[in-house]
DOMAR-976820 format. One record per residue (C-alpha): residue in three letters; x, y, z. Coordinates in steps of 0.1 Angstrom, whole numbers. Layout:
N
{"ala"; {X; Y; Z}} ...
END
This chain:
428
{"met"; {1485; 1156; 1817}} {"asn"; {1512; 1134; 1836}} {"lys"; {1480; 1112; 1843}} {"tyr"; {1474; 1105; 1810}} {"asn"; {1508; 1098; 1800}} {"thr"; {1513; 1073; 1820}} {"lys"; {1480; 1058; 1811}} {"ala"; {1494; 1060; 1775}} {"phe"; {1523; 1046; 1782}} {"glu"; {1506; 1013; 1801}} {"leu"; {1483; 1006; 1773}} {"lys"; {1511; 1014; 1746}} {"arg"; {1529; 983; 1765}} {"glu"; {1500; 965; 1766}} {"ile"; {1492; 964; 1731}} {"thr"; {1527; 959; 1721}} {"gly"; {1531; 931; 1743}} {"phe"; {1496; 912; 1730}} {"ala"; {1510; 921; 1694}} {"lys"; {1547; 903; 1702}} {"arg"; {1523; 871; 1721}} {"val"; {1502; 867; 1694}} {"cys"; {1523; 870; 1662}} {"asp"; {1552; 847; 1655}} {"ser"; {1583; 856; 1669}} {"lys"; {1606; 854; 1642}} {"lys"; {1582; 878; 1620}} {"lys"; {1590; 913; 1633}} {"ser"; {1574; 927; 1601}} {"glu"; {1541; 907; 1611}} {"gln"; {1539; 922; 1648}} {"lys"; {1547; 959; 1637}} {"leu"; {1517; 956; 1611}} {"val"; {1491; 943; 1642}} {"ala"; {1507; 966; 1666}} {"asn"; {1498; 992; 1646}} {"met"; {1470; 982; 1637}} {"leu"; {1455; 973; 1673}} {"tyr"; {1469; 1007; 1679}} {"gly"; {1450; 1029; 1652}} {"met"; {1419; 1011; 1655}} {"ser"; {1420; 1018; 1694}} {"glu"; {1425; 1058; 1691}} {"ser"; {1406; 1062; 1661}} {"gly"; {1376; 1039; 1668}} {"ser"; {1376; 1034; 1632}} {"cys"; {1380; 1005; 1606}} {"arg"; {1390; 1029; 1579}} {"leu"; {1428; 1032; 1572}} {"thr"; {1429; 1063; 1568}} {"asp"; {1418; 1073; 1602}} {"ile"; {1440; 1038; 1616}} {"ala"; {1472; 1060; 1597}} {"arg"; {1463; 1095; 1614}} {"gly"; {1458; 1079; 1652}} {"leu"; {1495; 1065; 1644}} {"asn"; {1507; 1099; 1640}} {"glu"; {1535; 1094; 1620}} {"asp"; {1565; 1119; 1609}} {"ile"; {1557; 1110; 1574}} {"leu"; {1530; 1116; 1542}} {"leu"; {1495; 1097; 1554}} {"lys"; {1495; 1086; 1521}} {"lys"; {1529; 1062; 1526}} {"thr"; {1513; 1050; 1561}} {"val"; {1483; 1041; 1547}} {"glu"; {1502; 1022; 1515}} {"arg"; {1520; 1007; 1543}} {"leu"; {1493; 991; 1564}} {"ser"; {1474; 984; 1528}} {"asn"; {1508; 962; 1517}} {"gly"; {1507; 941; 1554}} {"leu"; {1476; 933; 1554}} {"glu"; {1475; 916; 1519}} {"lys"; {1504; 900; 1530}} {"phe"; {1487; 888; 1566}} {"lys"; {1480; 855; 1571}} {"leu"; {1462; 838; 1603}} {"asp"; {1480; 809; 1601}} {"glu"; {1480; 782; 1633}} {"thr"; {1513; 802; 1649}} {"ile"; {1485; 828; 1655}} {"asn"; {1454; 812; 1664}} {"lys"; {1472; 792; 1689}} {"asn"; {1495; 820; 1704}} {"tyr"; {1458; 841; 1707}} {"leu"; {1439; 812; 1722}} {"lys"; {1465; 809; 1742}} {"tyr"; {1464; 845; 1753}} {"val"; {1427; 847; 1761}} {"lys"; {1419; 809; 1778}} {"lys"; {1436; 826; 1809}} {"ala"; {1400; 842; 1808}} {"val"; {1382; 811; 1794}} {"lys"; {1379; 784; 1825}} {"gly"; {1368; 748; 1837}} {"arg"; {1333; 741; 1816}} {"ala"; {1328; 771; 1792}} {"ile"; {1304; 785; 1774}} {"leu"; {1313; 782; 1732}} {"val"; {1284; 804; 1716}} {"ile"; {1283; 798; 1675}} {"asp"; {1264; 823; 1649}} {"asp"; {1267; 837; 1615}} {"ser"; {1269; 876; 1605}} {"asp"; {1262; 897; 1575}} {"val"; {1288; 927; 1566}} {"val"; {1267; 947; 1542}} {"lys"; {1278; 969; 1518}} {"pro"; {1256; 984; 1498}} {"cys"; {1271; 1015; 1481}} {"ser"; {1305; 998; 1472}} {"lys"; {1311; 983; 1438}} {"ala"; {1349; 976; 1432}} {"met"; {1356; 949; 1463}} {"glu"; {1364; 919; 1457}} {"gly"; {1337; 886; 1462}} {"leu"; {1308; 909; 1467}} {"ala"; {1277; 884; 1472}} {"arg"; {1238; 889; 1482}} {"val"; {1235; 887; 1517}} {"arg"; {1207; 893; 1540}} {"asp"; {1209; 925; 1562}} {"gly"; {1201; 912; 1601}} {"ser"; {1192; 945; 1612}} {"thr"; {1166; 956; 1584}} {"gly"; {1156; 923; 1570}} {"glu"; {1164; 934; 1534}} {"val"; {1189; 921; 1506}} {"ala"; {1222; 937; 1497}} {"asp"; {1254; 933; 1487}} {"gly"; {1282; 922; 1514}} {"tyr"; {1295; 896; 1530}} {"trp"; {1288; 864; 1555}} {"ala"; {1311; 861; 1587}} {"met"; {1314; 827; 1608}} {"glu"; {1321; 832; 1644}} {"ala"; {1325; 819; 1676}} {"cys"; {1327; 833; 1709}} {"ala"; {1337; 814; 1747}} {"leu"; {1321; 833; 1777}} {"ser"; {1345; 844; 1801}} {"ser"; {1348; 825; 1838}} {"gly"; {1339; 857; 1854}} {"asn"; {1318; 881; 1839}} {"lys"; {1302; 858; 1812}} {"leu"; {1318; 887; 1787}} {"pro"; {1318; 874; 1749}} {"ile"; {1356; 865; 1735}} {"pro"; {1361; 860; 1701}} {"ile"; {1377; 825; 1697}} {"tyr"; {1368; 820; 1657}} {"thr"; {1364; 844; 1630}} {"arg"; {1355; 835; 1594}} {"leu"; {1343; 862; 1568}} {"tyr"; {1336; 848; 1534}} {"ser"; {1318; 853; 1503}} {"thr"; {1293; 829; 1484}} {"val"; {1308; 839; 1451}} {"glu"; {1344; 831; 1456}} {"lys"; {1356; 800; 1438}} {"ser"; {1370; 780; 1470}} {"phe"; {1333; 784; 1486}} {"ile"; {1316; 749; 1490}} {"ser"; {1286; 755; 1511}} {"val"; {1275; 776; 1543}} {"asp"; {1276; 742; 1559}} {"asp"; {1309; 736; 1550}} {"glu"; {1315; 763; 1569}} {"ala"; {1299; 757; 1598}} {"leu"; {1319; 725; 1601}} {"lys"; {1351; 744; 1593}} {"cys"; {1339; 765; 1625}} {"phe"; {1337; 734; 1646}} {"ala"; {1369; 719; 1637}} {"his"; {1388; 751; 1647}} {"leu"; {1364; 749; 1683}} {"thr"; {1373; 710; 1683}} {"arg"; {1411; 716; 1678}} {"tyr"; {1415; 743; 1704}} {"phe"; {1388; 735; 1734}} {"gly"; {1382; 698; 1728}} {"lys"; {1349; 682; 1741}} {"gly"; {1351; 697; 1778}} {"cys"; {1330; 731; 1766}} {"ile"; {1293; 732; 1756}} {"arg"; {1283; 746; 1725}} {"thr"; {1252; 768; 1719}} {"met"; {1233; 779; 1690}} {"asp"; {1203; 792; 1673}} {"arg"; {1176; 779; 1651}} {"gly"; {1200; 779; 1622}} {"phe"; {1223; 755; 1628}} {"asp"; {1191; 730; 1637}} {"asn"; {1209; 710; 1606}} {"val"; {1215; 670; 1608}} {"arg"; {1249; 674; 1598}} {"tyr"; {1260; 694; 1628}} {"tyr"; {1238; 669; 1652}} {"lys"; {1261; 644; 1633}} {"tyr"; {1291; 660; 1638}} {"phe"; {1288; 670; 1673}} {"leu"; {1279; 630; 1682}} {"thr"; {1307; 618; 1662}} {"his"; {1332; 639; 1684}} {"asn"; {1310; 635; 1714}} {"glu"; {1309; 675; 1721}} {"glu"; {1274; 690; 1737}} {"phe"; {1257; 714; 1725}} {"val"; {1225; 735; 1730}} {"ile"; {1212; 743; 1699}} {"arg"; {1172; 758; 1693}} {"ala"; {1151; 732; 1671}} {"lys"; {1130; 747; 1640}} {"ile"; {1092; 748; 1649}} {"asn"; {1085; 721; 1616}} {"arg"; {1115; 696; 1629}} {"asp"; {1099; 658; 1632}} {"val"; {1113; 640; 1663}} {"ile"; {1103; 608; 1676}} {"phe"; {1086; 601; 1711}} {"arg"; {1079; 573; 1728}} {"gly"; {1082; 553; 1689}} {"glu"; {1057; 580; 1672}} {"lys"; {1071; 604; 1645}} {"leu"; {1055; 641; 1660}} {"asn"; {1058; 675; 1646}} {"ile"; {1081; 687; 1678}} {"leu"; {1055; 720; 1684}} {"lys"; {1025; 697; 1689}} {"leu"; {1047; 675; 1704}} {"ser"; {1054; 704; 1730}} {"gln"; {1019; 718; 1738}} {"arg"; {1014; 684; 1757}} {"tyr"; {1033; 703; 1784}} {"lys"; {1026; 734; 1802}} {"gly"; {1061; 737; 1824}} {"lys"; {1073; 717; 1855}} {"tyr"; {1101; 739; 1868}} {"leu"; {1099; 773; 1874}} {"leu"; {1122; 801; 1863}} {"lys"; {1126; 840; 1866}} {"phe"; {1147; 856; 1841}} {"ala"; {1158; 894; 1836}} {"gly"; {1154; 902; 1806}} {"arg"; {1159; 938; 1787}} {"asn"; {1142; 967; 1798}} {"lys"; {1142; 956; 1839}} {"arg"; {1113; 933; 1825}} {"thr"; {1113; 897; 1845}} {"val"; {1099; 870; 1824}} {"asp"; {1086; 843; 1845}} {"cys"; {1098; 812; 1822}} {"lys"; {1081; 772; 1830}} {"ile"; {1102; 748; 1819}} {"ser"; {1095; 711; 1809}} {"met"; {1118; 685; 1793}} {"ile"; {1116; 649; 1774}} {"pro"; {1137; 626; 1761}} {"val"; {1133; 620; 1718}} {"arg"; {1152; 608; 1689}} {"leu"; {1154; 624; 1655}} {"pro"; {1144; 599; 1625}} {"lys"; {1181; 604; 1604}} {"leu"; {1198; 593; 1635}} {"gly"; {1189; 565; 1645}} {"lys"; {1188; 554; 1679}} {"ser"; {1210; 584; 1692}} {"glu"; {1190; 600; 1726}} {"phe"; {1187; 636; 1725}} {"asn"; {1165; 659; 1757}} {"leu"; {1141; 683; 1745}} {"val"; {1138; 715; 1767}} {"ile"; {1101; 734; 1763}} {"val"; {1106; 768; 1773}} {"tyr"; {1077; 792; 1775}} {"gly"; {1071; 823; 1787}} {"phe"; {1092; 846; 1763}} {"ser"; {1062; 849; 1736}} {"his"; {1033; 841; 1738}} {"lys"; {1026; 824; 1703}} {"glu"; {1051; 796; 1708}} {"pro"; {1072; 783; 1732}} {"ile"; {1114; 779; 1726}} {"leu"; {1124; 745; 1724}} {"leu"; {1159; 730; 1725}} {"leu"; {1177; 700; 1714}} {"thr"; {1205; 688; 1736}} {"asn"; {1227; 657; 1740}} {"thr"; {1235; 663; 1773}} {"ser"; {1221; 639; 1793}} {"ile"; {1233; 648; 1834}} {"glu"; {1210; 634; 1860}} {"asp"; {1203; 662; 1876}} {"glu"; {1170; 678; 1884}} {"met"; {1179; 710; 1879}} {"leu"; {1194; 701; 1840}} {"pro"; {1163; 715; 1818}} {"val"; {1173; 754; 1840}} {"ala"; {1210; 750; 1835}} {"leu"; {1200; 743; 1801}} {"thr"; {1180; 772; 1797}} {"lys"; {1208; 794; 1811}} {"val"; {1231; 781; 1783}} {"tyr"; {1208; 791; 1755}} {"leu"; {1202; 824; 1770}} {"thr"; {1238; 834; 1773}} {"arg"; {1239; 832; 1731}} {"trp"; {1225; 869; 1735}} {"arg"; {1259; 878; 1745}} {"ile"; {1275; 875; 1707}} {"glu"; {1248; 890; 1691}} {"glu"; {1259; 923; 1714}} {"phe"; {1296; 914; 1705}} {"phe"; {1283; 919; 1668}} {"lys"; {1267; 950; 1682}} {"phe"; {1300; 963; 1696}} {"lys"; {1319; 956; 1666}} {"lys"; {1299; 975; 1642}} {"gln"; {1292; 1005; 1662}} {"gln"; {1327; 1010; 1686}} {"phe"; {1349; 1005; 1652}} {"glu"; {1322; 1015; 1621}} {"tyr"; {1333; 977; 1611}} {"glu"; {1307; 982; 1582}} {"asp"; {1326; 1011; 1571}} {"phe"; {1363; 999; 1558}} {"arg"; {1374; 1009; 1524}} {"val"; {1401; 980; 1512}} {"arg"; {1388; 962; 1487}} {"ser"; {1404; 928; 1481}} {"leu"; {1395; 894; 1502}} {"asn"; {1426; 885; 1515}} {"arg"; {1427; 928; 1534}} {"ile"; {1394; 923; 1543}} {"arg"; {1397; 891; 1561}} {"ala"; {1430; 905; 1580}} {"leu"; {1415; 934; 1583}} {"thr"; {1383; 914; 1604}} {"ala"; {1411; 891; 1624}} {"ile"; {1429; 916; 1638}} {"leu"; {1396; 935; 1649}} {"ser"; {1387; 902; 1666}} {"met"; {1417; 904; 1685}} {"leu"; {1414; 937; 1695}} {"ala"; {1378; 928; 1708}} {"gly"; {1397; 901; 1723}} {"leu"; {1422; 919; 1744}} {"ile"; {1394; 946; 1757}} {"ala"; {1371; 918; 1772}} {"phe"; {1403; 901; 1786}} {"leu"; {1407; 931; 1800}} {"cys"; {1379; 940; 1812}} {"glu"; {1378; 903; 1829}} {"lys"; {1409; 917; 1851}} {"his"; {1386; 949; 1859}} {"asn"; {1389; 933; 1901}} {"glu"; {1424; 927; 1894}} {"asn"; {1440; 954; 1871}} {"lys"; {1435; 995; 1888}} {"leu"; {1442; 1005; 1850}} {"val"; {1411; 990; 1836}} {"asp"; {1390; 1009; 1864}} {"glu"; {1408; 1039; 1856}} {"leu"; {1396; 1039; 1820}} {"ile"; {1362; 1032; 1823}} {"glu"; {1360; 1061; 1848}} {"ile"; {1381; 1084; 1823}} {"ser"; {1354; 1072; 1797}} {"lys"; {1328; 1096; 1819}} {"arg"; {1297; 1075; 1808}} {"val"; {1262; 1093; 1818}} {"lys"; {1253; 1064; 1840}} {"lys"; {1275; 1056; 1870}} {"tyr"; {1292; 1022; 1860}} {"asp"; {1285; 996; 1882}} {"lys"; {1310; 967; 1894}} {"ser"; {1280; 948; 1909}} {"lys"; {1262; 943; 1876}} {"arg"; {1279; 910; 1864}} {"his"; {1256; 915; 1830}} {"his"; {1266; 942; 1822}} {"leu"; {1286; 947; 1786}} {"lys"; {1321; 971; 1798}} {"phe"; {1331; 968; 1762}} {"tyr"; {1322; 1002; 1748}} {"ala"; {1331; 1021; 1787}} {"leu"; {1366; 1004; 1781}} {"ala"; {1368; 1011; 1740}} {"asp"; {1357; 1046; 1748}} {"gly"; {1387; 1053; 1778}} {"ile"; {1414; 1038; 1756}} {"ala"; {1405; 1063; 1730}} {"arg"; {1405; 1094; 1753}} {"val"; {1437; 1086; 1765}} {"leu"; {1456; 1077; 1735}} {"lys"; {1440; 1109; 1715}} {"lys"; {1459; 1131; 1744}} {"thr"; {1490; 1118; 1733}} {"val"; {1515; 1133; 1707}} {"thr"; {1534; 1103; 1693}} {"gly"; {1518; 1073; 1681}} {"ile"; {1533; 1034; 1689}} {"lys"; {1564; 1036; 1670}} {"his"; {1588; 1040; 1696}} {"tyr"; {1577; 1014; 1715}} {"leu"; {1581; 989; 1689}} {"ser"; {1616; 972; 1693}} {"ile"; {1621; 961; 1659}} {"lys"; {1662; 954; 1655}} {"thr"; {1673; 965; 1622}} {"pro"; {1696; 941; 1598}} {"pro"; {1733; 944; 1597}} {"glu"; {1749; 960; 1579}} {"arg"; {1757; 935; 1545}} {"gln"; {1776; 957; 1522}} {"phe"; {1811; 957; 1519}} {"ser"; {1832; 993; 1523}} {"leu"; {1853; 997; 1492}} {"phe"; {1885; 991; 1516}} {"ser"; {1872; 954; 1523}} {"lys"; {1865; 948; 1493}} {"ala"; {1900; 960; 1480}} {"phe"; {1916; 934; 1509}} {"gly"; {1888; 910; 1505}} {"trp"; {1881; 912; 1542}} {"ala"; {1844; 913; 1555}} {"val"; {1834; 938; 1579}} 
END
């Protein structure tokens, strides 16, 4: 039990320290809300406020704790200060020419009727259309283990008054990445981002990208306008890449690269990377503006795109580990605040995972999680989020008290005058 008490103390100190670094130092109530939410989510493995409140284990009615958390989420705003502080914290694990993965996700709420701004969305898991919300997200891959660290999260509804278009939401995400990461990182996206407006944005800001093209796109090759798929069929692969796919299956990829232009973008030149091997029907077609003179550039760009799957693992982690789609708050402000704080928690877990060779606490927490298969440090591609999150939950569940006593929130001084001071005109 002493071992768990020590680990719980270190975890509470880590959570409260993270909340203080991220939030504005002048807003103590904001720090307290973020620390309580991070702790409650970690202990309960849930996004329901009742479960989070039970995890806090306070000496008051559960209803009062839920009301306080709900009111705090309504007032919480993910402003410039929080974004700047959070990214400053996680950037320690993102160094050099990092890979930024951008993708859209969905939050399906088929049984909810009273939530604000419910719209029709396509469930990425089943392919069916149901009520829910859209989410634009971006992750930076850590320098060491290539773990996805969330750097942008915005949940939106297509029926709210402020909604303009999906393109506008994507451009907001691009502008956020430009502001905080500049042009030193390379962006990678799937076919949904094969859009002339996005290409223009990246060209204007001189940012590198790798985007998977749609098979119905036309390109200009040697002055002739051709369908991109028909053009790719002329090339059968100059380079070979052995890729370890899922289920321990090795995929032999054959890669070619040719220069092309897009009809609506004038003389701007792109490289088309053609990748055979992942599908028997059609190749993977990648458009990029990277033009480094390196013989192995096509192989490097293919590897960059294949890392895009890490953001899919991040989506799965949020929805399975913390039951993200089972939240019960109703207003859009509360839903956005809950989503933002959950992304912060995922960022904190990813940051700790990246330090597993330096921090003994992380290795001990993974050991406490008691995985069925023994954890292998040598596998850099192995997603350690689940093991670490389970270890944190097991330790925190052993504690009797919550996080209340670890929050050094100073009470304001007494401003009411006593009868004696009023009588003589003195201020105490």
